C-alpha positions as CSV (number, residue, x, y, z in Angstrom):
1,M,4.8,8.7,-22.5
2,T,4.4,9.8,-19.0
3,E,5.9,7.7,-16.3
4,I,3.9,6.4,-12.9
5,R,4.7,8.5,-10.0
6,V,5.1,7.0,-6.8
7,D,4.7,8.8,-3.4
8,K,6.7,6.7,-0.7
9,D,5.7,6.4,2.7
10,I,2.8,8.7,3.2
11,V,1.5,8.7,6.6
12,F,-2.4,7.4,6.4
13,G,-2.9,6.7,10.6
14,S,-1.2,5.7,13.6
15,G,-1.2,2.3,15.0
16,G,0.2,1.4,18.7
17,G,1.7,5.1,18.2
18,R,3.6,4.7,15.5
19,P,3.2,5.8,12.0
20,L,1.5,3.6,9.0
21,L,3.1,4.3,6.0
22,C,1.3,3.3,2.1
23,D,2.9,4.4,-1.2
24,V,0.2,5.6,-3.7
25,Y,1.4,5.1,-7.6
26,T,-0.5,7.0,-9.9
27,P,-1.2,6.3,-13.4
28,P,-0.5,8.9,-16.1
29,E,-3.3,11.1,-16.6
30,H,-4.3,9.9,-19.9
31,R,-5.0,6.8,-18.0
32,H,-6.2,7.5,-15.0
33,K,-9.5,5.8,-14.5
34,H,-10.3,7.6,-11.6
35,A,-10.3,4.3,-9.3
36,A,-8.0,2.9,-6.7
37,L,-6.9,-0.9,-5.5
38,I,-5.6,-1.4,-2.2
39,F,-2.8,-3.5,-1.8
40,L,-1.8,-5.3,1.6
41,H,0.9,-8.1,1.4
42,G,1.0,-11.3,2.3
43,G,3.0,-12.9,5.1
44,G,0.5,-14.5,7.6
45,F,0.8,-11.2,9.7
46,T,4.7,-12.4,10.8
47,G,6.7,-11.3,7.5
48,G,6.8,-8.8,4.5
49,S,6.0,-5.4,4.0
50,K,4.4,-2.9,1.4
51,D,8.1,-2.7,-0.1
52,G,7.7,-6.3,-1.6
53,I,4.7,-5.6,-3.7
54,D,5.7,-3.0,-6.3
55,E,5.1,-5.6,-9.4
56,R,1.8,-6.4,-8.6
57,V,0.7,-2.9,-8.1
58,G,2.8,-1.7,-11.1
59,H,0.5,-4.0,-13.5
60,F,-2.9,-2.0,-12.4
61,D,-1.3,1.0,-12.8
62,A,-0.3,0.3,-16.3
63,V,-3.8,0.1,-17.4
64,G,-4.9,3.0,-15.5
65,Y,-5.9,2.5,-12.0
66,T,-4.4,4.2,-8.9
67,G,-2.4,1.8,-6.5
68,I,-1.8,2.2,-2.6
69,A,0.2,-0.4,-1.4
70,S,-0.1,0.0,2.4
71,D,1.7,-1.2,5.8
72,Y,0.7,-2.7,8.9
73,R,2.3,-3.7,12.0
74,L,3.3,-7.5,12.2
75,S,2.3,-9.9,15.1
76,D,5.8,-9.3,17.1
77,E,5.3,-5.9,17.4
78,A,1.1,-6.2,17.8
79,R,-1.3,-8.8,18.6
80,C,-4.0,-9.9,16.5
81,P,-6.5,-8.0,15.9
82,A,-4.0,-4.9,15.6
83,Q,-3.1,-5.8,12.1
84,I,-6.8,-6.1,10.7
85,H,-7.4,-2.5,12.6
86,D,-4.3,-1.1,10.8
87,A,-5.4,-2.2,7.4
88,K,-9.2,-0.3,8.1
């Protein structure tokens, strides 16, 4: 059985002059549904990171969805609504 492929720290944009990163979890080809789910970590814009949600993403990949775990700037780095702009 083929493992889920994980491509880490892919630059998807820029926020406040720094790269915004995401991780892409791709299921095995024979299980691929050709759809993706985007995951944003919780933490009220004050803490957390994309690295803390691997387990949640893995569940959906196991049934064939591509998962994208995305980072955004936290409130100590940028004032709201910067986090919403980063997610968009």
